[in-house]
C-alpha positions as CSV (number, residue, x, y, z in Angstrom):
1,M,-65.5,56.2,124.9
2,A,-62.4,58.1,124.5
3,G,-59.7,56.5,123.1
4,R,-58.5,57.2,120.2
5,E,-57.0,54.1,117.0
6,C,-53.4,52.8,116.9
7,Y,-51.8,53.2,113.4
8,H,-49.0,51.2,113.2
9,C,-52.0,47.7,114.4
10,R,-55.2,49.7,114.0
11,Q,-56.2,48.6,117.5
12,W,-58.6,51.0,119.7
13,V,-56.5,52.1,122.8
14,A,-58.1,53.9,125.9
15,E,-57.1,57.5,126.6
16,G,-54.8,57.1,129.4
17,E,-54.5,53.5,128.7
18,P,-50.3,52.0,127.6
19,H,-50.3,50.4,124.0
20,D,-46.6,49.4,123.1
21,C,-47.3,47.4,119.4
22,W,-43.8,48.7,118.2
23,T,-41.8,47.2,119.9
24,T,-40.8,43.8,119.7
25,T,-39.2,40.4,121.2
26,E,-37.2,37.6,119.6
27,A,-39.6,35.2,120.5
28,A,-42.6,37.7,119.1
29,L,-40.8,36.8,116.5
30,T,-39.3,33.4,116.3
31,R,-42.4,31.6,117.9
32,D,-44.5,30.5,114.6
33,L,-41.5,29.9,112.6
34,S,-41.1,25.9,111.0
35,L,-38.8,23.2,112.9
36,D,-36.2,24.0,110.4
37,L,-35.7,27.9,110.8
38,R,-36.1,27.4,114.6
39,E,-32.8,25.2,113.8
40,A,-31.4,28.1,111.2
41,W,-32.4,30.8,113.5
42,E,-30.7,28.4,116.8
43,R,-27.8,28.6,114.9
44,L,-27.2,31.1,113.6
45,R,-27.8,33.4,117.3
46,E,-24.7,30.8,118.3
47,T,-22.7,31.4,115.5
48,A,-22.8,35.3,116.2
49,A,-23.1,35.6,120.1
50,E,-19.8,33.5,119.9
51,Y,-17.5,36.5,117.7
52,G,-17.5,38.7,121.5
53,E,-19.1,41.8,122.9
54,Q,-22.3,43.1,120.6
55,R,-25.5,43.9,121.6
56,I,-28.6,41.3,119.6
57,Y,-31.9,43.5,120.3
58,A,-35.8,42.9,118.0
59,S,-37.0,46.5,116.3
60,H,-40.5,46.0,113.9
61,N,-39.9,43.3,112.3
62,S,-36.3,41.7,112.4
63,I,-33.5,40.9,114.9
64,M,-30.1,43.7,115.1
65,F,-26.4,42.2,116.1
66,S,-23.9,45.1,116.5
67,R,-20.9,46.6,117.8
68,K,-20.7,50.4,116.9
69,S,-23.7,49.9,114.2
70,C,-25.9,48.1,113.2
71,Y,-23.5,44.5,111.4
72,F,-26.2,42.5,110.5
73,F,-29.9,41.9,111.4
74,V,-32.0,38.7,110.3
75,R,-35.7,39.3,109.0
76,P,-38.0,35.5,110.3
77,K,-40.5,35.3,107.2
78,R,-42.6,32.3,106.4
79,S,-40.2,30.5,104.1
80,F,-36.7,31.3,104.8
81,L,-34.4,33.5,107.2
82,E,-33.8,36.2,105.2
83,L,-30.8,38.5,106.4
84,C,-28.5,41.3,105.0
85,V,-25.3,41.1,105.7
86,F,-22.5,45.1,105.8
87,L,-19.4,44.1,104.4
88,G,-17.2,46.1,103.0
89,R,-17.2,44.8,99.7
90,P,-19.8,43.7,97.3
91,L,-20.3,39.7,97.5
92,K,-20.9,37.6,94.3
93,A,-22.1,34.4,95.1
94,P,-25.0,32.0,94.0
95,V,-26.3,33.1,97.6
96,V,-26.3,36.5,98.0
97,H,-29.3,37.5,96.5
98,R,-29.2,40.6,95.5
99,A,-26.3,43.6,96.9
100,A,-25.9,47.3,97.5
101,P,-24.6,50.0,98.7
102,A,-25.4,51.4,102.3
103,S,-23.0,54.5,102.2
104,K,-20.4,55.2,100.7
105,S,-17.9,52.7,103.3
106,K,-20.5,49.8,103.9
107,F,-22.2,47.0,101.1
108,W,-25.6,45.7,102.6
109,H,-26.2,41.6,101.2
110,L,-29.4,39.6,101.3
111,I,-28.8,36.0,101.1
112,R,-31.6,33.1,102.2
113,V,-31.7,30.5,105.0
114,T,-34.0,27.6,105.1
115,H,-32.1,25.0,106.8
116,R,-29.6,25.2,109.5
117,D,-27.2,23.0,107.5
118,Q,-26.8,27.1,105.3
119,V,-26.0,28.2,108.4
120,E,-21.5,27.2,107.9
121,A,-19.1,28.7,105.7
122,P,-19.2,30.7,104.0
123,I,-22.2,32.6,105.6
124,T,-20.2,32.7,108.6
125,D,-17.1,33.7,107.0
126,W,-18.9,36.8,105.5
127,L,-20.3,37.5,109.7
128,R,-17.4,37.2,111.3
129,E,-15.9,39.6,108.1
130,A,-19.2,42.1,108.9
131,Y,-18.2,41.9,113.1
132,D,-14.5,42.7,112.4
133,F,-16.1,45.3,110.1
134,A,-17.9,47.7,112.0
135,G,-15.3,47.3,115.5
136,R,-13.2,48.9,112.8
137,P,-13.2,52.9,113.5
138,G,-14.4,55.2,110.4
139,K,-12.4,56.0,108.3
140,R,-13.0,59.8,107.6
141,V,-13.7,60.6,103.8
142,A,-11.8,63.6,102.4
143,P,-14.7,65.8,101.3
144,A,-14.5,66.3,97.8
145,A,-13.3,70.1,96.1
146,S,-16.8,70.7,95.3
147,T,-17.8,71.3,98.6
148,L,-14.4,72.5,99.7
149,K,-15.2,75.6,97.6
150,R,-18.2,76.3,98.7
151,R,-17.6,75.7,102.2
152,A,-15.5,78.7,101.3
153,D,-17.6,81.1,99.2
154,A,-20.0,80.9,102.2
155,A,-17.1,81.6,104.6
156,R,-16.0,84.7,102.4
157,A,-20.2,85.6,101.6
158,K,-20.1,85.5,105.3
159,S,-18.1,87.8,106.6
160,G,-18.2,90.3,104.1
161,A,-14.5,89.3,101.4
162,G,-14.9,89.4,98.1
163,T,-18.9,90.9,97.8
164,K,-17.2,94.4,95.0
165,K,-20.4,94.1,92.8
166,K,-19.1,92.7,88.7
167,T,-20.9,94.7,86.5
168,A,-18.2,94.4,83.2
169,A,-18.0,91.1,83.3
170,R,-22.2,90.2,83.3
171,K,-23.5,89.6,80.3
172,P,-27.0,91.3,79.8
173,R,-30.1,89.5,80.9
174,T,-32.5,88.7,78.2
175,T,-35.6,88.1,79.9
176,S,-39.1,85.6,78.5
177,K,-40.2,89.1,76.3
178,T,-36.1,89.5,75.2
179,R,-36.5,86.4,73.1
180,A,-39.8,85.9,71.8
181,T,-39.7,89.5,69.7
182,K,-36.4,88.5,68.5
183,G,-37.5,85.1,68.1
184,T,-40.8,86.4,65.9
185,K,-37.9,88.5,63.8
186,K,-36.2,86.1,62.8
187,T,-39.8,84.0,61.5
188,K,-40.3,87.3,60.1
189,K,-37.3,86.9,58.0
190,A,-37.5,83.5,57.5
191,R,-40.5,84.1,55.9
192,R,-39.7,86.6,53.0
């Protein structure tokens, strides 16, 4: 029987048979949650859905909430819900387990939720801030001076301008052979 083994799920797939183990659904990701976690998930989803127009979809092990870009996602774990919230500033709070820059203008924050009662301020405030931040048009960051210089040099090289060789300004090349002979002369002088 011809076929292949899926490298994601290690399941044998017969030739010509459709197989899609990569995509998933919200129901599949939240099916095995305990009652407390399921209530916390429902409250999170309801709260986020009230903010306005957005796309909510499942992707691999996460449930994503996005406007123009993802503003937060939830990874359902066995004993907690892991929230990853993208904000324009770093947070320092006891509920934030980790935070780091995601890009020049965004920071990601990991928050663990274990009960429905945790889905209230300040977490809901941060979710709202992330929703608003994701809807803003991005600021164009001016390129660094080194980038501008590199672009100008590349443009000059393309056009052929400034290709004259500067032989007088160059230092004589030293090869590994000349370095080795210089080193041996010094050591011989030092021995005498």
